[in-house]
Biopython code that builds the backbone (N, CA, C, O; Angstrom):
import numpy as np
from Bio.PDB.StructureBuilder import StructureBuilder

atoms = [
    (1, "UNK", "N", (125.259, 79.848, 122.820)),
    (1, "UNK", "CA", (123.969, 80.502, 122.943)),
    (1, "UNK", "C", (124.323, 82.066, 122.736)),
    (1, "UNK", "O", (123.417, 82.876, 122.543)),
    (2, "UNK", "N", (125.518, 82.407, 122.778)),
    (2, "UNK", "CA", (125.800, 83.869, 122.589)),
    (2, "UNK", "C", (125.663, 84.351, 121.095)),
    (2, "UNK", "O", (125.471, 85.526, 120.780)),
    (3, "UNK", "N", (125.781, 83.328, 120.239)),
    (3, "UNK", "CA", (125.755, 83.696, 118.753)),
    (3, "UNK", "C", (124.208, 83.994, 118.308)),
    (3, "UNK", "O", (123.950, 84.563, 117.247)),
    (4, "UNK", "N", (123.226, 83.562, 119.207)),
    (4, "UNK", "CA", (121.920, 83.920, 118.798)),
    (4, "UNK", "C", (121.607, 85.351, 118.868)),
    (4, "UNK", "O", (120.665, 85.793, 118.212)),
    (5, "UNK", "N", (122.310, 86.094, 119.599)),
    (5, "UNK", "CA", (121.993, 87.547, 119.898)),
    (5, "UNK", "C", (123.032, 88.535, 119.245)),
    (5, "UNK", "O", (123.073, 89.728, 119.548)),
    (6, "UNK", "N", (123.900, 87.920, 118.290)),
    (6, "UNK", "CA", (124.900, 88.752, 117.622)),
    (6, "UNK", "C", (124.224, 89.492, 116.567)),
    (6, "UNK", "O", (123.412, 88.895, 115.860)),
    (7, "UNK", "N", (124.479, 90.773, 116.377)),
    (7, "UNK", "CA", (123.900, 91.527, 115.433)),
    (7, "UNK", "C", (124.979, 91.827, 114.265)),
    (7, "UNK", "O", (126.107, 92.281, 114.458)),
    (8, "UNK", "N", (124.449, 91.508, 113.099)),
    (8, "UNK", "CA", (125.319, 91.708, 111.942)),
    (8, "UNK", "C", (124.995, 93.151, 111.405)),
    (8, "UNK", "O", (124.037, 93.291, 110.645)),
    (9, "UNK", "N", (125.716, 94.160, 111.754)),
    (9, "UNK", "CA", (125.491, 95.521, 111.450)),
    (9, "UNK", "C", (125.509, 95.773, 109.936)),
    (9, "UNK", "O", (124.932, 96.759, 109.476)),
    (10, "UNK", "N", (126.179, 94.875, 109.131)),
    (10, "UNK", "CA", (126.274, 95.143, 107.675)),
    (10, "UNK", "C", (124.953, 94.805, 107.030)),
    (10, "UNK", "O", (124.640, 95.320, 105.956)),
    (11, "UNK", "N", (124.198, 93.980, 107.640)),
    (11, "UNK", "CA", (122.870, 93.663, 107.126)),
    (11, "UNK", "C", (121.687, 94.533, 107.424)),
    (11, "UNK", "O", (120.612, 94.430, 106.834)),
    (12, "UNK", "N", (121.985, 95.517, 108.505)),
    (12, "UNK", "CA", (120.975, 96.379, 108.760)),
    (12, "UNK", "C", (120.992, 97.561, 107.871)),
    (12, "UNK", "O", (122.019, 97.797, 107.235)),
    (13, "UNK", "N", (119.938, 98.339, 107.762)),
    (13, "UNK", "CA", (119.910, 99.536, 107.015)),
    (13, "UNK", "C", (120.764, 100.536, 107.766)),
    (13, "UNK", "O", (120.948, 100.466, 108.981)),
    (14, "UNK", "N", (121.297, 101.507, 106.946)),
    (14, "UNK", "CA", (122.192, 102.469, 107.510)),
    (14, "UNK", "C", (121.165, 103.518, 108.201)),
    (14, "UNK", "O", (119.959, 103.562, 107.957)),
    (15, "UNK", "N", (121.775, 104.249, 108.992)),
    (15, "UNK", "CA", (120.926, 105.184, 109.839)),
    (15, "UNK", "C", (120.329, 106.379, 108.997)),
    (15, "UNK", "O", (119.240, 106.867, 109.297)),
    (16, "UNK", "N", (121.037, 106.807, 107.992)),
    (16, "UNK", "CA", (120.409, 107.929, 107.132)),
    (16, "UNK", "C", (119.217, 107.378, 106.393)),
    (16, "UNK", "O", (118.254, 108.110, 106.167)),
    (17, "UNK", "N", (119.242, 105.963, 105.959)),
    (17, "UNK", "CA", (118.207, 105.536, 105.248)),
    (17, "UNK", "C", (116.852, 105.377, 106.242)),
    (17, "UNK", "O", (115.714, 105.613, 105.835)),
    (18, "UNK", "N", (117.136, 104.980, 107.481)),
    (18, "UNK", "CA", (116.079, 104.900, 108.532)),
    (18, "UNK", "C", (115.486, 106.228, 108.609)),
    (18, "UNK", "O", (114.264, 106.343, 108.511)),
    (19, "UNK", "N", (116.321, 107.350, 108.792)),
    (19, "UNK", "CA", (115.817, 108.664, 108.887)),
    (19, "UNK", "C", (114.955, 109.114, 107.624)),
    (19, "UNK", "O", (113.888, 109.716, 107.745)),
    (20, "UNK", "N", (115.476, 108.788, 106.495)),
    (20, "UNK", "CA", (114.739, 109.154, 105.321)),
    (20, "UNK", "C", (113.403, 108.410, 105.212)),
    (20, "UNK", "O", (112.409, 108.992, 104.776)),
    (21, "UNK", "N", (113.368, 107.087, 105.617)),
    (21, "UNK", "CA", (112.152, 106.423, 105.662)),
    (21, "UNK", "C", (111.072, 106.902, 106.626)),
    (21, "UNK", "O", (109.885, 106.919, 106.302)),
    (22, "UNK", "N", (111.522, 107.293, 107.831)),
    (22, "UNK", "CA", (110.624, 107.952, 108.769)),
    (22, "UNK", "C", (110.091, 109.287, 108.247)),
    (22, "UNK", "O", (108.899, 109.588, 108.304)),
    (23, "UNK", "N", (111.013, 110.042, 107.753)),
    (23, "UNK", "CA", (110.659, 111.321, 107.119)),
    (23, "UNK", "C", (109.667, 111.179, 105.989)),
    (23, "UNK", "O", (108.740, 111.976, 105.840)),
    (24, "UNK", "N", (109.882, 110.140, 105.191)),
    (24, "UNK", "CA", (108.913, 109.931, 104.054)),
    (24, "UNK", "C", (107.496, 109.401, 104.570)),
    (24, "UNK", "O", (106.469, 109.633, 103.933)),
    (25, "UNK", "N", (107.506, 108.727, 105.677)),
    (25, "UNK", "CA", (106.235, 108.323, 106.195)),
    (25, "UNK", "C", (105.505, 109.426, 106.796)),
    (25, "UNK", "O", (104.292, 109.566, 106.640)),
    (26, "UNK", "N", (106.308, 110.293, 107.554)),
    (26, "UNK", "CA", (105.623, 111.499, 108.152)),
    (26, "UNK", "C", (105.015, 112.378, 107.029)),
    (26, "UNK", "O", (103.932, 112.940, 107.197)),
    (27, "UNK", "N", (105.726, 112.489, 105.881)),
    (27, "UNK", "CA", (105.203, 113.412, 104.877)),
    (27, "UNK", "C", (103.998, 112.722, 104.154)),
    (27, "UNK", "O", (103.084, 113.406, 103.695)),
    (28, "UNK", "N", (104.009, 111.350, 104.058)),
    (28, "UNK", "CA", (102.799, 110.796, 103.442)),
    (28, "UNK", "C", (101.559, 110.877, 104.313)),
    (28, "UNK", "O", (100.468, 111.134, 103.805)),
    (29, "UNK", "N", (101.709, 110.654, 105.676)),
    (29, "UNK", "CA", (100.684, 110.845, 106.637)),
    (29, "UNK", "C", (100.123, 112.238, 106.627)),
    (29, "UNK", "O", (98.915, 112.457, 106.537)),
    (30, "UNK", "N", (101.051, 113.182, 106.723)),
    (30, "UNK", "CA", (100.696, 114.627, 106.649)),
    (30, "UNK", "C", (99.830, 114.881, 105.340)),
    (30, "UNK", "O", (98.768, 115.501, 105.405)),
    (31, "UNK", "N", (100.297, 114.409, 104.236)),
    (31, "UNK", "CA", (99.649, 114.709, 102.961)),
    (31, "UNK", "C", (98.105, 114.102, 102.910)),
    (31, "UNK", "O", (97.172, 114.736, 102.416)),
    (32, "UNK", "N", (97.985, 112.905, 103.439)),
    (32, "UNK", "CA", (96.705, 112.264, 103.516)),
    (32, "UNK", "C", (95.741, 113.135, 104.561)),
    (32, "UNK", "O", (94.589, 113.480, 104.297)),
    (33, "UNK", "N", (96.380, 113.390, 105.680)),
    (33, "UNK", "CA", (95.468, 114.265, 106.587)),
    (33, "UNK", "C", (95.060, 115.597, 105.969)),
    (33, "UNK", "O", (93.903, 116.014, 106.026)),
    (34, "UNK", "N", (95.977, 116.191, 105.426)),
    (34, "UNK", "CA", (95.739, 117.610, 104.774)),
    (34, "UNK", "C", (94.717, 117.437, 103.675)),
    (34, "UNK", "O", (93.783, 118.234, 103.588)),
    (35, "UNK", "N", (94.848, 116.467, 102.862)),
    (35, "UNK", "CA", (93.939, 116.288, 101.668)),
    (35, "UNK", "C", (92.503, 116.104, 102.228)),
    (35, "UNK", "O", (91.590, 116.809, 101.799)),
    (36, "UNK", "N", (92.300, 115.177, 103.167)),
    (36, "UNK", "CA", (91.004, 114.858, 103.581)),
    (36, "UNK", "C", (90.455, 115.883, 104.553)),
    (36, "UNK", "O", (89.238, 115.933, 104.731)),
    (37, "UNK", "N", (91.231, 116.659, 105.160)),
    (37, "UNK", "CA", (90.661, 117.732, 106.030)),
    (37, "UNK", "C", (90.340, 118.935, 105.099)),
    (37, "UNK", "O", (89.386, 119.668, 105.357)),
    (38, "UNK", "N", (91.112, 119.133, 104.052)),
    (38, "UNK", "CA", (90.685, 120.252, 103.263)),
    (38, "UNK", "C", (89.520, 119.918, 102.359)),
    (38, "UNK", "O", (88.728, 120.794, 102.013)),
    (39, "UNK", "N", (89.410, 118.657, 101.972)),
    (39, "UNK", "CA", (88.257, 118.133, 101.266)),
    (39, "UNK", "C", (86.928, 118.321, 102.042)),
    (39, "UNK", "O", (85.892, 118.691, 101.490)),
    (40, "UNK", "N", (87.034, 118.043, 103.339)),
    (40, "UNK", "CA", (85.863, 118.210, 104.108)),
    (40, "UNK", "C", (85.421, 119.622, 104.299)),
    (40, "UNK", "O", (84.229, 119.867, 104.483)),
    (41, "UNK", "N", (86.356, 120.593, 104.263)),
    (41, "UNK", "CA", (85.996, 121.901, 104.422)),
    (41, "UNK", "C", (85.459, 122.598, 103.197)),
    (41, "UNK", "O", (84.990, 123.732, 103.291)),
    (42, "UNK", "N", (85.517, 121.928, 102.011)),
    (42, "UNK", "CA", (84.982, 122.562, 100.855)),
    (42, "UNK", "C", (83.423, 122.572, 100.733)),
    (42, "UNK", "O", (82.717, 121.797, 101.378)),
    (43, "UNK", "N", (82.996, 123.392, 99.968)),
    (43, "UNK", "CA", (81.531, 123.428, 99.701)),
    (43, "UNK", "C", (81.108, 122.182, 99.012)),
    (43, "UNK", "O", (81.953, 121.554, 98.374)),
    (44, "UNK", "N", (79.790, 121.736, 99.084)),
    (44, "UNK", "CA", (79.427, 120.498, 98.613)),
    (44, "UNK", "C", (79.649, 120.324, 97.085)),
    (44, "UNK", "O", (79.911, 119.219, 96.611)),
    (45, "UNK", "N", (79.543, 121.383, 96.371)),
    (45, "UNK", "CA", (79.685, 121.202, 94.877)),
    (45, "UNK", "C", (81.092, 120.991, 94.509)),
    (45, "UNK", "O", (81.355, 120.422, 93.449)),
    (46, "UNK", "N", (82.110, 121.442, 95.376)),
    (46, "UNK", "CA", (83.499, 121.344, 95.087)),
    (46, "UNK", "C", (84.207, 120.026, 95.576)),
    (46, "UNK", "O", (85.310, 119.687, 95.147)),
    (47, "UNK", "N", (83.501, 119.319, 96.491)),
    (47, "UNK", "CA", (84.037, 118.030, 96.958)),
    (47, "UNK", "C", (84.387, 117.123, 95.910)),
    (47, "UNK", "O", (83.796, 117.268, 94.839)),
    (48, "UNK", "N", (85.302, 116.145, 96.027)),
    (48, "UNK", "CA", (85.526, 115.145, 95.124)),
    (48, "UNK", "C", (84.272, 114.305, 94.896)),
    (48, "UNK", "O", (83.656, 113.779, 95.822)),
    (49, "UNK", "N", (83.950, 114.216, 93.695)),
    (49, "UNK", "CA", (82.693, 113.425, 93.339)),
    (49, "UNK", "C", (82.995, 112.525, 92.254)),
    (49, "UNK", "O", (83.364, 112.952, 91.160)),
    (50, "UNK", "N", (82.842, 111.188, 92.532)),
    (50, "UNK", "CA", (83.124, 110.235, 91.451)),
    (50, "UNK", "C", (82.104, 110.209, 90.415)),
    (50, "UNK", "O", (80.921, 110.277, 90.749)),
    (51, "UNK", "N", (82.457, 110.112, 89.122)),
    (51, "UNK", "CA", (81.567, 110.157, 88.098)),
    (51, "UNK", "C", (80.943, 108.863, 87.841)),
    (51, "UNK", "O", (80.112, 108.746, 86.940)),
]
sb = StructureBuilder()
sb.init_structure("model")
sb.init_model(0)
sb.init_chain("A")
sb.init_seg("    ")
for serial, (resi, resn, name, xyz) in enumerate(atoms, 1):
    if name == "N":
        sb.init_residue(resn, " ", resi, " ")
    sb.init_atom(name, np.array(xyz, "f"), 0.0, 1.0, " ", f" {name:<3s}", serial, name[0])
structure = sb.get_structure()
C-alpha cells in the first residue's frame, strides 16, 4: 500500500517552470482586466466596434 503514495519527482515539472507558468497566468489575467477596464473608460465612438 505504500507504493500508492510514492511521488516520482522526475515526472513532475521543475519548480522554475511552475513559477513561470504562474507568472504567465498572472500576466494574462492582468492584460485582460486592463484591456476591458480601459475599453469601458473610452468615449463611445472609440470603443471597439465590430464591423
